[in-house]
C-alpha positions, 0 to 999 in steps of 0.5 A, spaced: 843 696 118 850 695 121 847 695 128 841 691 127 840 684 128 838 681 121 836 675 124 830 677 128 828 680 121 828 674 117 825 670 123 819 674 121 818 670 115 821 664 117 817 657 116 811 659 111 811 661 104 816 662 098 822 665 099 821 673 101 825 679 099 830 681 104 827 684 109 832 689 111 832 692 104 824 693 105 826 696 112 831 701 109 826 703 104 820 704 109 825 708 113 826 713 108 819 713 106 817 715 113 822 720 113 819 723 107 812 723 110 810 717 106 806 712 111 802 708 106 804 701 104 801 702 097 805 709 096 811 704 098 810 700 093 809 706 088 816 709 090 820 703 090 820 703 083 820 710 082 824 714 087 831 714 087 832 714 094 828 708 095 832 704 089 838 706 092 837 704 099 833 698 097 838 695 092 833 696 087 827 691 090 820 692 087 815 687 091 808 687 090 803 691 093 800 686 097 808 684 100 808 691 102 802 690 106 804 684 109 811 687 111 807 692 115 803 687 119 810 683 120 813 689 123 810 687 130 815 681 130 821 685 130 821 692 130 822 692 138 828 689 137 831 693 131 829 699 136 833 696 142 839 695 137 839 702 135 839 705 143 844 700 145 849 701 140 848 709 141 849 708 149 855 704 148 858 709 143 857 714 148 852 718 143 846 718 149 846 717 156 839 716 158 839 717 165 834 723 165 828 722 160 821 726 159 815 722 158 808 725 154 803 722 150 799 725 144 792 722 140 793 720 133 787 719 129 785 712 127 783 709 120 776 710 121 771 715 120 768 720 126 761 720 122 760 712 123 760 711 131 755 707 134 752 705 141 749 698 142 742 699 140 744 702 133 749 696 132 743 691 134 739 695 129 744 695 123 746 688 124 739 685 124 737 689 118 744 686 115 742 679 116 735 680 113 738 683 107 743 677 106 738 672 107 733 675 102 738 677 097 744 673 097 742 666 100 735 665 097 735 657 099 735 659 107 728 661 110 728 669 110 725 673 116 718 674 116 719 682 116 721 683 109 726 689 107 722 693 102 728 698 100 735 697 101 738 703 105 744 706 102 749 704 107 749 697 105 754 694 101 752 693 094 756 686 093 755 680 097 762 680 099 761 687 101 755 685 105 759 679 108 764 684 110 759 689 114 756 683 117 763 681 120 765 688 122 758 689 126 758 682 129 765 684 132 763 691 134 757 688 138 762 683 141 767 688 143 761 693 146 759 687 150 766 686 153 766 694 154 760 694 158 761 688 162 768 691 164 764 698 165 759 694 170 765 691 174 768 698 176 766 702 182 760 706 181 764 713 181 767 711 175 762 707 171 759 710 164 752 711 162 752 705 157 747 708 152 753 713 151 758 708 150 760 708 143 764 704 138 767 704 131 766 698 127 771 700 122 776 699 128 774 696 134 780 697 138 780 705 137 777 709 143 772 714 142 775 721 145 776 728 143 783 729 139 787 736 140 782 739 136 776 738 140 773 733 135 770 727 137 773 721 133 776 714 134 783 715 137 790 712 139 794 714 145 801 714 143 806 715 148 814 717 148 819 717 153 825 721 150 832 722 152 832 729 155 840 731 152 839 728 145 831 728 143 832 720 142 826 716 143 828 711 148 821 707 149 814 708 145 808 705 146 800 705 144 794 705 148 787 705 146 785 710 152 783 717 152 788 719 158 795 717 160 792 713 166 796 707 168 802 708 162 807 711 166 810 705 170 809 700 163 813 706 160 819 706 165 819 699 166 820 698 158 825 704 158 829 700 164 829 694 160 832 697 154 837 702 157 839 696 162 836 700 168 840 707 167 834 711 167 834 715 174 829 721 173 823 722 169 819 729 167 812 729 166 806 733 166 800 733 171 797 727 168 802 722 170 802 725 177 798 721 182 799 718 189 799 711 186 804 714 180 809 717 185 809 711 190 810 706 184 816 711 181 819 710 188 819 703 188 822 703 181 827 708 184 825 713 179 825 721 181 819 723 178 818 731 176 811 732 175 806 738 177 800 736 182 793 737 179 789 742 183 782 738 184 780 744 189 781 750 184 774 750 182 771 752 189 763 750 190 758 755 190 753 755 196 746 756 195 747 763 198 751 765 193 758 765 197 764 761 195 765 755 199 771 755 203 776 750 200 778 744 203 785 746 202 784 751 207 783 746 213 789 745 217 791 737 218 796 735 223 800 729 220 803 727 227 796 727 231 792 726 225 787 731 227 784 736 222 782 744 224 777 748 221 779 755 219 775 757 225 780 754 229 776 748 232 778 741 232 774 737 227 771 730 229 774 724 226 769 719 223 772 714 219 777 711 214 775 708 208 778 705 202 776 709 195 777 704 189 781 707 183 780 705 176 786 700 175 783 696 181 787 698 187 784 703 193 786 709 196 785 710 203 781 717 205 780 720 212 773 723 213 772 729 218 766 733 221 765 739 225 759 739 230 753 742 228 753 747 235 760 750 233 758 751 226 752 755 227 756 759 232 762 760 227 762 767 224 765 763 217 759 759 217 756 763 211 762 761 207 763 754 210 757 750 209 750 751 206 743 748 204 740 742 208 747 741 211 748 743 218 755 742 219 762 742 215 765 735 213 772 734 210 775 728 206 783 728 206 787 722 203 791 718 207 797 719 203 796 726 202 803 727 204 806 724 198 802 729 194 804 735 199 812 733 198 811 733 191 808 740 191 814 743 195 819 739 190 815 742 184 815 749 187 823 749 188 827 752 182 829 745 180 822 743 179 821 750 175 826 748 170 823 741 170 817 744 167 821 748 162 825 742 160 819 737 159 816 742 154 822 743 150 824 736 149 818 731 148 814 736 144 819 737 139 818 729 137 811 730 137 811 736 132 816 733 128 812 726 127 805 730 126 808 736 121 813 732 117 812 724 118 804 724 117 803 721 124 797 725 125 793 719 122 794 712 122 794 707 116 793 700 119 786 698 123 787 695 130 793 695 135 796 690 132 798 694 126 798 701 129 804 699 134 808 697 128 807 703 125 809 707 131 815 703 132 817 704 125 816 712 126 820 712 132 826 708 129 826 713 123 826 719 127 832 716 132 836 714 125 836 721 123 837 724 130 843 719 131 846 720 124 846 728 126 849 726 133 854 722 130 855 728 125 856 733 130 860 729 134 867 732 135 873 728 131 878 725 135 885 729 134 890 726 129 
């Protein structure tokens, strides 16, 4: 606590209510609890008066149960400042030199049941039934629907307050679902989802529905870490409500650079962070990205005659003349360059080539090149494909192979420690406003222990 700005903690409580318990004492108790794998505010309330560790670091404070939940919610106002103070102090004391980092993400389960996710049609059906039940049972003065409810379903709450809470959650879920459908319709056709298959959890409308590491479909959050390769310290953290890593690389790099004053120079990542746009963004940020390139042509197409089609990577492109040559040795005709929209709103250029039907029909490779109703072969190549080609060459070098080994050794340990020992597998709070502080508290707790061990192993100055 000597390196933390205490004023930011007190500012989270300033302005309203009675005089609070000292937030630095509560923070100490919470960090001890998280290191012991206890992440529930209700358990913090229990252990504050029964666990000796908590009594010692918290100076004997015993707040009420609601005060602990309130502290968890207020952590979002100061946890970034606490984390930055730890990293800044570690850099100044020479414990870490964050010029080389590793980034990856993991899925954590939201505090919502995987058995109760609904599409828009199901939400409307339940909302309509809830309204009729509330009018008939809880508000007799109001004119009820002509369609009376003869039997109350088991999923309906037993008390008026519970039914009002269900009505509020389903109303919020419907609003969020309509927003998601509107955003989906604005996307390019190739990225649009089937609206009937879009689902949401009323218990946590911020969570995204996807498959976790065990291939179970459930409400999830995507937790991102960028760690220092030399010390395992978590330099930056983030939480996204999405089931992939798209669009998370640059925000994490920018957040890291703000924390370490621009010291970051190299980032190691997996193929989920390597696209043309990601590589171009890293170049603008002056970051050397080591990430494998996804091979989207690995699954070759099977032709109607049973042969495996010659993949597009076997076609030769001349960058200087911007011409394409087929495996048969014939130059292909350039058709046009089109702009392909991406999911983040940007576009990528694509060059399209085709071969003449006469050359294709006389080619000895025709039975493996095209088939079906097509009479000629067409090939598409991204305008900035050379960016990916350079990245492939870099990752095939010895330095690239070392990067692949280093990334797994560094970043995976942080997630393994969080899930196996700190109960990171499932979130306690609902909504991004509560999940982000929870992840921040976990990162601060892990860094506190890591920095303590680094300081302990540091060579002592000679007397």
